[in-house]
N, CA, C, O and the ligand as a Tripos MOL2 file, in Angstrom:
@<TRIPOS>MOLECULE
protein
  229   227    58     0     0
PROTEIN
NO_CHARGES

@<TRIPOS>ATOM
      1 N          12.4840  -14.8890    0.0370 N.3       1 MET1
      2 CA         12.8960  -13.4790   -0.1260 C.3       1 MET1
      3 C          12.6320  -12.7390    1.1730 C.2       1 MET1
      4 O          11.5070  -12.7200    1.6710 O.2       1 MET1
      5 N          13.6630  -12.1370    1.7120 N.am      2 THR2
      6 CA         13.5340  -11.4300    2.9860 C.3       2 THR2
      7 C          13.6890   -9.9270    2.7820 C.2       2 THR2
      8 O          14.6350   -9.4640    2.1450 O.2       2 THR2
      9 N          12.7600   -9.1910    3.3240 N.am      3 ALA3
     10 CA         12.8290   -7.7400    3.2020 C.3       3 ALA3
     11 C          13.8250   -7.1700    4.2090 C.2       3 ALA3
     12 O          13.9740   -7.7150    5.3030 O.2       3 ALA3
     13 N          14.4860   -6.1150    3.8660 N.am      4 PRO4
     14 CA         15.4250   -5.4880    4.8080 C.3       4 PRO4
     15 C          14.6810   -4.9100    5.9960 C.2       4 PRO4
     16 O          13.5220   -4.5150    5.8720 O.2       4 PRO4
     17 N          15.3410   -4.8550    7.1520 N.am      5 PRO5
     18 CA         14.6930   -4.3860    8.3800 C.3       5 PRO5
     19 C          14.1600   -2.9630    8.2510 C.2       5 PRO5
     20 O          13.1670   -2.6110    8.8870 O.2       5 PRO5
     21 N          14.8020   -2.1640    7.4480 N.am      6 ASP6
     22 CA         14.3400   -0.7780    7.3510 C.3       6 ASP6
     23 C          12.9900   -0.6760    6.6390 C.2       6 ASP6
     24 O          12.2340    0.2720    6.8510 O.2       6 ASP6
     25 N          12.6960   -1.6740    5.7880 N.am      7 GLN7
     26 CA         11.3720   -1.6770    5.1770 C.3       7 GLN7
     27 C          10.2990   -2.0150    6.2100 C.2       7 GLN7
     28 O           9.1750   -1.5170    6.1470 O.2       7 GLN7
     29 N          10.6680   -2.8630    7.1510 N.am      8 ASP8
     30 CA          9.7430   -3.1980    8.2210 C.3       8 ASP8
     31 C           9.4060   -1.9560    9.0340 C.2       8 ASP8
     32 O           8.2530   -1.7240    9.3970 O.2       8 ASP8
     33 N          10.4340   -1.1630    9.3110 N.am      9 ALA9
     34 CA         10.2160    0.0740   10.0380 C.3       9 ALA9
     35 C           9.4040    1.0600    9.2030 C.2       9 ALA9
     36 O           8.5860    1.8130    9.7330 O.2       9 ALA9
     37 N           9.6370    1.0450    7.9000 N.am     10 ALA10
     38 CA          8.9110    1.9510    7.0140 C.3      10 ALA10
     39 C           7.4310    1.6040    7.0050 C.2      10 ALA10
     40 O           6.5820    2.4950    6.9880 O.2      10 ALA10
     41 N           7.1180    0.3190    7.0150 N.am     11 CYS11
     42 CA          5.7190   -0.1030    7.0450 C.3      11 CYS11
     43 C           5.0580    0.3710    8.3440 C.2      11 CYS11
     44 O           3.9310    0.8680    8.3330 O.2      11 CYS11
     45 N           5.7550    0.2150    9.4310 N.am     12 ARG12
     46 CA          5.1730    0.6650   10.6980 C.3      12 ARG12
     47 C           4.9580    2.1700   10.7190 C.2      12 ARG12
     48 O           4.0820    2.6820   11.4150 O.2      12 ARG12
     49 N           5.7750    2.8630    9.9420 N.am     13 ALA13
     50 CA          5.6290    4.3120    9.8650 C.3      13 ALA13
     51 C           4.6040    4.7220    8.8180 C.2      13 ALA13
     52 O           4.3570    5.9090    8.6070 O.2      13 ALA13
     53 N           4.0010    3.7090    8.1540 N.am     14 GLY14
     54 CA          2.9560    4.0260    7.1920 C.3      14 GLY14
     55 C           3.4550    4.2260    5.7740 C.2      14 GLY14
     56 O           2.7010    4.6600    4.9030 O.2      14 GLY14
     57 N           4.7350    3.9100    5.5320 N.am     15 ARG15
     58 CA          5.3080    4.0690    4.2040 C.3      15 ARG15
     59 C           5.3820    2.7030    3.5470 C.2      15 ARG15
     60 O           6.4180    2.0370    3.5620 O.2      15 ARG15
     61 N           4.2670    2.3060    2.9740 N.am     16 HIS16
     62 CA          4.1890    0.9670    2.3780 C.3      16 HIS16
     63 C           4.5990    1.0040    0.9150 C.2      16 HIS16
     64 O           4.6590    2.0560    0.2790 O.2      16 HIS16
     65 N           4.8770   -0.1880    0.4140 N.am     17 VAL17
     66 CA          5.2910   -0.3130   -0.9690 C.3      17 VAL17
     67 C           4.2630   -1.1500   -1.7190 C.2      17 VAL17
     68 O           4.1890   -2.3610   -1.5130 O.2      17 VAL17
     69 N           3.4790   -0.5330   -2.5740 N.am     18 PRO18
     70 CA          2.4720   -1.3010   -3.3180 C.3      18 PRO18
     71 C           3.1270   -2.2770   -4.2790 C.2      18 PRO18
     72 O           4.0830   -1.9400   -4.9790 O.2      18 PRO18
     73 N           2.5980   -3.4900   -4.3010 N.am     19 GLY19
     74 CA          3.1760   -4.4820   -5.1800 C.3      19 GLY19
     75 C           2.0960   -5.3350   -5.8180 C.2      19 GLY19
     76 O           0.9340   -5.2890   -5.4110 O.2      19 GLY19
     77 N           2.4750   -6.1010   -6.8000 N.am     20 GLY20
     78 CA          1.5180   -6.9690   -7.4800 C.3      20 GLY20
     79 C           0.5540   -6.1720   -8.3280 C.2      20 GLY20
     80 O           0.9170   -5.1600   -8.9270 O.2      20 GLY20
     81 N          -0.6760   -6.6420   -8.3710 N.am     21 ARG21
     82 CA         -1.6570   -5.9760   -9.1930 C.3      21 ARG21
     83 C          -2.1540   -4.6870   -8.5520 C.2      21 ARG21
     84 O          -2.4220   -4.6460   -7.3510 O.2      21 ARG21
     85 N          -2.2730   -3.6530   -9.3450 N.am     22 ILE22
     86 CA         -2.8760   -2.4050   -8.9060 C.3      22 ILE22
     87 C          -4.1910   -2.2430   -9.6440 C.2      22 ILE22
     88 O          -4.2200   -2.1680  -10.8730 O.2      22 ILE22
     89 N          -5.2700   -2.1890   -8.8960 N.am     23 VAL23
     90 CA         -6.5920   -2.0860   -9.4850 C.3      23 VAL23
     91 C          -7.0750   -0.6470   -9.3980 C.2      23 VAL23
     92 O          -7.0040   -0.0250   -8.3380 O.2      23 VAL23
     93 N          -7.5630   -0.1220  -10.5100 N.am     24 VAL24
     94 CA         -8.1020    1.2290  -10.5250 C.3      24 VAL24
     95 C          -9.6180    1.1380  -10.6220 C.2      24 VAL24
     96 O         -10.1480    0.5260  -11.5490 O.2      24 VAL24
     97 N         -10.3120    1.7410   -9.6730 N.am     25 ASP25
     98 CA        -11.7610    1.6630   -9.7030 C.3      25 ASP25
     99 C         -12.3330    2.7990  -10.5480 C.2      25 ASP25
    100 O         -11.6000    3.5810  -11.1530 O.2      25 ASP25
    101 N         -13.6590    2.8650  -10.5710 N.am     26 GLN26
    102 CA        -14.3290    3.8200  -11.4530 C.3      26 GLN26
    103 C         -14.1030    5.2730  -11.0400 C.2      26 GLN26
    104 O         -14.3400    6.1910  -11.8250 O.2      26 GLN26
    105 N         -13.6510    5.4710   -9.8230 N.am     27 HIS27
    106 CA        -13.4080    6.8320   -9.3590 C.3      27 HIS27
    107 C         -11.9600    7.2620   -9.5800 C.2      27 HIS27
    108 O         -11.5930    8.3980   -9.2790 O.2      27 HIS27
    109 N         -11.1420    6.3580  -10.1040 N.am     28 GLY28
    110 CA         -9.7380    6.6740  -10.3030 C.3      28 GLY28
    111 C          -8.8840    6.3760   -9.0870 C.2      28 GLY28
    112 O          -7.6910    6.6820   -9.0690 O.2      28 GLY28
    113 N          -9.4910    5.7790   -8.0700 N.am     29 THR29
    114 CA         -8.7450    5.3910   -6.8860 C.3      29 THR29
    115 C          -8.0390    4.0630   -7.1270 C.2      29 THR29
    116 O          -8.6520    3.1130   -7.6130 O.2      29 THR29
    117 N          -6.7760    3.9940   -6.7960 N.am     30 ARG30
    118 CA         -6.0110    2.7830   -7.0250 C.3      30 ARG30
    119 C          -5.9720    1.9420   -5.7550 C.2      30 ARG30
    120 O          -5.9080    2.4640   -4.6410 O.2      30 ARG30
    121 N          -6.0130    0.6630   -5.9470 N.am     31 HIS31
    122 CA         -5.9990   -0.2650   -4.8250 C.3      31 HIS31
    123 C          -4.9290   -1.3030   -5.0530 C.2      31 HIS31
    124 O          -4.8020   -1.8600   -6.1440 O.2      31 HIS31
    125 N          -4.1640   -1.5560   -4.0150 N.am     32 ALA32
    126 CA         -3.1190   -2.5670   -4.0940 C.3      32 ALA32
    127 C          -2.8430   -3.0980   -2.6840 C.2      32 ALA32
    128 O          -3.4750   -2.6920   -1.7090 O.2      32 ALA32
    129 N          -1.8880   -4.0070   -2.6130 N.am     33 HIS33
    130 CA         -1.4770   -4.5110   -1.3080 C.3      33 HIS33
    131 C           0.0080   -4.2630   -1.1550 C.2      33 HIS33
    132 O           0.7610   -4.3290   -2.1260 O.2      33 HIS33
    133 N           0.4190   -3.9840    0.0450 N.am     34 CYS34
    134 CA          1.8310   -3.7660    0.3180 C.3      34 CYS34
    135 C           2.6020   -5.0450    0.0450 C.2      34 CYS34
    136 O           2.2270   -6.1140    0.5260 O.2      34 CYS34
    137 N           3.6550   -4.9430   -0.7100 N.am     35 ARG35
    138 CA          4.4280   -6.1320   -1.0760 C.3      35 ARG35
    139 C           5.2390   -6.6610    0.1020 C.2      35 ARG35
    140 O           5.7710   -7.7700    0.0530 O.2      35 ARG35
    141 N           5.3280   -5.8800    1.1330 N.am     36 HIS36
    142 CA          6.1040   -6.3170    2.2890 C.3      36 HIS36
    143 C           5.2230   -6.8940    3.3820 C.2      36 HIS36
    144 O           5.4050   -8.0490    3.7660 O.2      36 HIS36
    145 N           4.2740   -6.1240    3.8920 N.am     37 CYS37
    146 CA          3.4600   -6.5880    5.0090 C.3      37 CYS37
    147 C           2.0910   -7.0770    4.5590 C.2      37 CYS37
    148 O           1.3710   -7.7040    5.3360 O.2      37 CYS37
    149 N           1.7220   -6.7930    3.3030 N.am     38 GLY38
    150 CA          0.4750   -7.3570    2.7610 C.3      38 GLY38
    151 C          -0.7720   -6.6020    3.1350 C.2      38 GLY38
    152 O          -1.8730   -7.0800    2.8640 O.2      38 GLY38
    153 N          -0.6490   -5.4360    3.7510 N.am     39 CYS39
    154 CA         -1.8460   -4.6900    4.1140 C.3      39 CYS39
    155 C          -2.4610   -4.0410    2.8730 C.2      39 CYS39
    156 O          -1.8010   -3.8440    1.8530 O.2      39 CYS39
    157 N          -3.7410   -3.7190    3.0000 N.am     40 ALA40
    158 CA         -4.4690   -3.1190    1.8870 C.3      40 ALA40
    159 C          -4.1030   -1.6380    1.7600 C.2      40 ALA40
    160 O          -4.0920   -0.8960    2.7420 O.2      40 ALA40
    161 N          -3.8040   -1.2300    0.5250 N.am     41 LEU41
    162 CA         -3.4450    0.1590    0.2760 C.3      41 LEU41
    163 C          -4.3860    0.7790   -0.7320 C.2      41 LEU41
    164 O          -4.9180    0.0960   -1.6080 O.2      41 LEU41
    165 N          -4.5850    2.0620   -0.6030 N.am     42 SER42
    166 CA         -5.3670    2.8160   -1.5700 C.3      42 SER42
    167 C          -4.6390    4.1080   -1.9010 C.2      42 SER42
    168 O          -3.8590    4.6240   -1.1000 O.2      42 SER42
    169 N          -4.9060    4.6150   -3.0810 N.am     43 ARG43
    170 CA         -4.3180    5.8930   -3.4420 C.3      43 ARG43
    171 C          -5.3220    6.7070   -4.2440 C.2      43 ARG43
    172 O          -5.7660    6.2940   -5.3160 O.2      43 ARG43
    173 N          -5.6690    7.8620   -3.7100 N.am     44 LEU44
    174 CA         -6.5500    8.7540   -4.4270 C.3      44 LEU44
    175 C          -5.7840    9.4580   -5.5280 C.2      44 LEU44
    176 O          -4.6050    9.7790   -5.3810 O.2      44 LEU44
    177 N          -6.4660    9.6910   -6.6210 N.am     45 GLN45
    178 CA         -5.8320   10.3110   -7.7640 C.3      45 GLN45
    179 C          -5.3190   11.6920   -7.4250 C.2      45 GLN45
    180 O          -4.2890   12.1200   -7.9460 O.2      45 GLN45
    181 N          -6.0270   12.3920   -6.5560 N.am     46 SER46
    182 CA         -5.6710   13.7710   -6.2320 C.3      46 SER46
    183 C          -4.5410   13.8630   -5.1940 C.2      46 SER46
    184 O          -3.8350   14.8690   -5.1200 O.2      46 SER46
    185 N          -4.3860   12.8190   -4.4110 N.am     47 ILE47
    186 CA         -3.4130   12.8720   -3.3250 C.3      47 ILE47
    187 C          -2.0230   12.4230   -3.7620 C.2      47 ILE47
    188 O          -1.0080   12.9320   -3.2840 O.2      47 ILE47
    189 N          -1.9990   11.4610   -4.6780 N.am     48 ARG48
    190 CA         -0.7180   10.9200   -5.1670 C.3      48 ARG48
    191 C           0.1100   10.3200   -4.0550 C.2      48 ARG48
    192 O           1.3380   10.4100   -4.0620 O.2      48 ARG48
    193 N          -0.5610    9.7110   -3.1070 N.am     49 ARG49
    194 CA          0.1560    9.0700   -2.0040 C.3      49 ARG49
    195 C          -0.6260    7.8530   -1.5670 C.2      49 ARG49
    196 O          -1.8530    7.8850   -1.4650 O.2      49 ARG49
    197 N           0.1010    6.7790   -1.3120 N.am     50 TRP50
    198 CA         -0.5500    5.5730   -0.8330 C.3      50 TRP50
    199 C          -0.8550    5.7070    0.6420 C.2      50 TRP50
    200 O          -0.0530    6.2170    1.4230 O.2      50 TRP50
    201 N          -2.0130    5.2450    0.9950 N.am     51 TYR51
    202 CA         -2.3450    5.1770    2.4220 C.3      51 TYR51
    203 C          -3.0100    3.8330    2.6920 C.2      51 TYR51
    204 O          -3.5350    3.1800    1.7900 O.2      51 TYR51
    205 N          -2.9690    3.4490    3.9470 N.am     52 ARG52
    206 CA         -3.5100    2.1600    4.3220 C.3      52 ARG52
    207 C          -5.0180    2.1940    4.4310 C.2      52 ARG52
    208 O          -5.5840    3.0510    5.1090 O.2      52 ARG52
    209 N          -5.6590    1.2650    3.7670 N.am     53 SER53
    210 CA         -7.1040    1.2230    3.8030 C.3      53 SER53
    211 C          -7.6090    0.8730    5.1940 C.2      53 SER53
    212 O          -8.5930    1.4420    5.6690 O.2      53 SER53
    213 N          -6.9390   -0.0550    5.8360 N.am     54 GLY54
    214 CA         -7.2480   -0.3830    7.2220 C.3      54 GLY54
    215 C          -8.5450   -1.1580    7.4070 C.2      54 GLY54
    216 O          -9.1040   -1.1700    8.5040 O.2      54 GLY54
    217 N          -9.0270   -1.8020    6.3560 N.am     55 GLN55
    218 CA        -10.2600   -2.5640    6.4820 C.3      55 GLN55
    219 C          -9.9890   -4.0500    6.6790 C.2      55 GLN55
    220 O         -10.8870   -4.8180    7.0240 O.2      55 GLN55
    221 N          -8.7520   -4.4370    6.4570 N.am     56 LEU56
    222 CA         -8.3870   -5.8430    6.6610 C.3      56 LEU56
    223 C          -7.5320   -5.9730    7.9060 C.2      56 LEU56
    224 O          -6.7350   -5.0930    8.2320 O.2      56 LEU56
    225 N          -7.7130   -7.0750    8.5840 N.am     57 GLY57
    226 CA         -6.9960   -7.2440    9.8510 C.3      57 GLY57
    227 C          -5.5730   -7.5440    9.6790 C.2      57 GLY57
    228 O          -4.8540   -7.7100   10.6650 O.2      57 GLY57
    229 ZN          3.6780   -2.5010    4.3430 Zn       58 ZN58
@<TRIPOS>BOND
     1     1     2 1
     2     2     3 1
     3     3     4 2
     4     3     5 am
     5     5     6 1
     6     6     7 1
     7     7     8 2
     8     7     9 am
     9     9    10 1
    10    10    11 1
    11    11    12 2
    12    11    13 am
    13    13    14 1
    14    14    15 1
    15    15    16 2
    16    15    17 am
    17    17    18 1
    18    18    19 1
    19    19    20 2
    20    19    21 am
    21    21    22 1
    22    22    23 1
    23    23    24 2
    24    23    25 am
    25    25    26 1
    26    26    27 1
    27    27    28 2
    28    27    29 am
    29    29    30 1
    30    30    31 1
    31    31    32 2
    32    31    33 am
    33    33    34 1
    34    34    35 1
    35    35    36 2
    36    35    37 am
    37    37    38 1
    38    38    39 1
    39    39    40 2
    40    39    41 am
    41    41    42 1
    42    42    43 1
    43    43    44 2
    44    43    45 am
    45    45    46 1
    46    46    47 1
    47    47    48 2
    48    47    49 am
    49    49    50 1
    50    50    51 1
    51    51    52 2
    52    51    53 am
    53    53    54 1
    54    54    55 1
    55    55    56 2
    56    55    57 am
    57    57    58 1
    58    58    59 1
    59    59    60 2
    60    59    61 am
    61    61    62 1
    62    62    63 1
    63    63    64 2
    64    63    65 am
    65    65    66 1
    66    66    67 1
    67    67    68 2
    68    67    69 am
    69    69    70 1
    70    70    71 1
    71    71    72 2
    72    71    73 am
    73    73    74 1
    74    74    75 1
    75    75    76 2
    76    75    77 am
    77    77    78 1
    78    78    79 1
    79    79    80 2
    80    79    81 am
    81    81    82 1
    82    82    83 1
    83    83    84 2
    84    83    85 am
    85    85    86 1
    86    86    87 1
    87    87    88 2
    88    87    89 am
    89    89    90 1
    90    90    91 1
    91    91    92 2
    92    91    93 am
    93    93    94 1
    94    94    95 1
    95    95    96 2
    96    95    97 am
    97    97    98 1
    98    98    99 1
    99    99   100 2
   100    99   101 am
   101   101   102 1
   102   102   103 1
   103   103   104 2
   104   103   105 am
   105   105   106 1
   106   106   107 1
   107   107   108 2
   108   107   109 am
   109   109   110 1
   110   110   111 1
   111   111   112 2
   112   111   113 am
   113   113   114 1
   114   114   115 1
   115   115   116 2
   116   115   117 am
   117   117   118 1
   118   118   119 1
   119   119   120 2
   120   119   121 am
   121   121   122 1
   122   122   123 1
   123   123   124 2
   124   123   125 am
   125   125   126 1
   126   126   127 1
   127   127   128 2
   128   127   129 am
   129   129   130 1
   130   130   131 1
   131   131   132 2
   132   131   133 am
   133   133   134 1
   134   134   135 1
   135   135   136 2
   136   135   137 am
   137   137   138 1
   138   138   139 1
   139   139   140 2
   140   139   141 am
   141   141   142 1
   142   142   143 1
   143   143   144 2
   144   143   145 am
   145   145   146 1
   146   146   147 1
   147   147   148 2
   148   147   149 am
   149   149   150 1
   150   150   151 1
   151   151   152 2
   152   151   153 am
   153   153   154 1
   154   154   155 1
   155   155   156 2
   156   155   157 am
   157   157   158 1
   158   158   159 1
   159   159   160 2
   160   159   161 am
   161   161   162 1
   162   162   163 1
   163   163   164 2
   164   163   165 am
   165   165   166 1
   166   166   167 1
   167   167   168 2
   168   167   169 am
   169   169   170 1
   170   170   171 1
   171   171   172 2
   172   171   173 am
   173   173   174 1
   174   174   175 1
   175   175   176 2
   176   175   177 am
   177   177   178 1
   178   178   179 1
   179   179   180 2
   180   179   181 am
   181   181   182 1
   182   182   183 1
   183   183   184 2
   184   183   185 am
   185   185   186 1
   186   186   187 1
   187   187   188 2
   188   187   189 am
   189   189   190 1
   190   190   191 1
   191   191   192 2
   192   191   193 am
   193   193   194 1
   194   194   195 1
   195   195   196 2
   196   195   197 am
   197   197   198 1
   198   198   199 1
   199   199   200 2
   200   199   201 am
   201   201   202 1
   202   202   203 1
   203   203   204 2
   204   203   205 am
   205   205   206 1
   206   206   207 1
   207   207   208 2
   208   207   209 am
   209   209   210 1
   210   210   211 1
   211   211   212 2
   212   211   213 am
   213   213   214 1
   214   214   215 1
   215   215   216 2
   216   215   217 am
   217   217   218 1
   218   218   219 1
   219   219   220 2
   220   219   221 am
   221   221   222 1
   222   222   223 1
   223   223   224 2
   224   223   225 am
   225   225   226 1
   226   226   227 1
   227   227   228 2
@<TRIPOS>SUBSTRUCTURE
     1 MET1         2 RESIDUE 1 A MET
     2 THR2         6 RESIDUE 1 A THR
     3 ALA3        10 RESIDUE 1 A ALA
     4 PRO4        14 RESIDUE 1 A PRO
     5 PRO5        18 RESIDUE 1 A PRO
     6 ASP6        22 RESIDUE 1 A ASP
     7 GLN7        26 RESIDUE 1 A GLN
     8 ASP8        30 RESIDUE 1 A ASP
     9 ALA9        34 RESIDUE 1 A ALA
    10 ALA10       38 RESIDUE 1 A ALA
    11 CYS11       42 RESIDUE 1 A CYS
    12 ARG12       46 RESIDUE 1 A ARG
    13 ALA13       50 RESIDUE 1 A ALA
    14 GLY14       54 RESIDUE 1 A GLY
    15 ARG15       58 RESIDUE 1 A ARG
    16 HIS16       62 RESIDUE 1 A HIS
    17 VAL17       66 RESIDUE 1 A VAL
    18 PRO18       70 RESIDUE 1 A PRO
    19 GLY19       74 RESIDUE 1 A GLY
    20 GLY20       78 RESIDUE 1 A GLY
    21 ARG21       82 RESIDUE 1 A ARG
    22 ILE22       86 RESIDUE 1 A ILE
    23 VAL23       90 RESIDUE 1 A VAL
    24 VAL24       94 RESIDUE 1 A VAL
    25 ASP25       98 RESIDUE 1 A ASP
    26 GLN26      102 RESIDUE 1 A GLN
    27 HIS27      106 RESIDUE 1 A HIS
    28 GLY28      110 RESIDUE 1 A GLY
    29 THR29      114 RESIDUE 1 A THR
    30 ARG30      118 RESIDUE 1 A ARG
    31 HIS31      122 RESIDUE 1 A HIS
    32 ALA32      126 RESIDUE 1 A ALA
    33 HIS33      130 RESIDUE 1 A HIS
    34 CYS34      134 RESIDUE 1 A CYS
    35 ARG35      138 RESIDUE 1 A ARG
    36 HIS36      142 RESIDUE 1 A HIS
    37 CYS37      146 RESIDUE 1 A CYS
    38 GLY38      150 RESIDUE 1 A GLY
    39 CYS39      154 RESIDUE 1 A CYS
    40 ALA40      158 RESIDUE 1 A ALA
    41 LEU41      162 RESIDUE 1 A LEU
    42 SER42      166 RESIDUE 1 A SER
    43 ARG43      170 RESIDUE 1 A ARG
    44 LEU44      174 RESIDUE 1 A LEU
    45 GLN45      178 RESIDUE 1 A GLN
    46 SER46      182 RESIDUE 1 A SER
    47 ILE47      186 RESIDUE 1 A ILE
    48 ARG48      190 RESIDUE 1 A ARG
    49 ARG49      194 RESIDUE 1 A ARG
    50 TRP50      198 RESIDUE 1 A TRP
    51 TYR51      202 RESIDUE 1 A TYR
    52 ARG52      206 RESIDUE 1 A ARG
    53 SER53      210 RESIDUE 1 A SER
    54 GLY54      214 RESIDUE 1 A GLY
    55 GLN55      218 RESIDUE 1 A GLN
    56 LEU56      222 RESIDUE 1 A LEU
    57 GLY57      226 RESIDUE 1 A GLY
    58 ZN58       229 GROUP 0 **** ****
């Protein structure tokens, strides 16, 4: 399965697509991995936006 080039550009721009399992911790923060580039993502309940955790290389 090959992702379209524009998704690659979107990832570089910080617009990732969470895929697979989404884990919700005790604080209501959601954790997932980008289905395209595989980076770690988090989403605060109050922000309603995914951002890159940046703890994995
Ligand atoms: Zn990504």
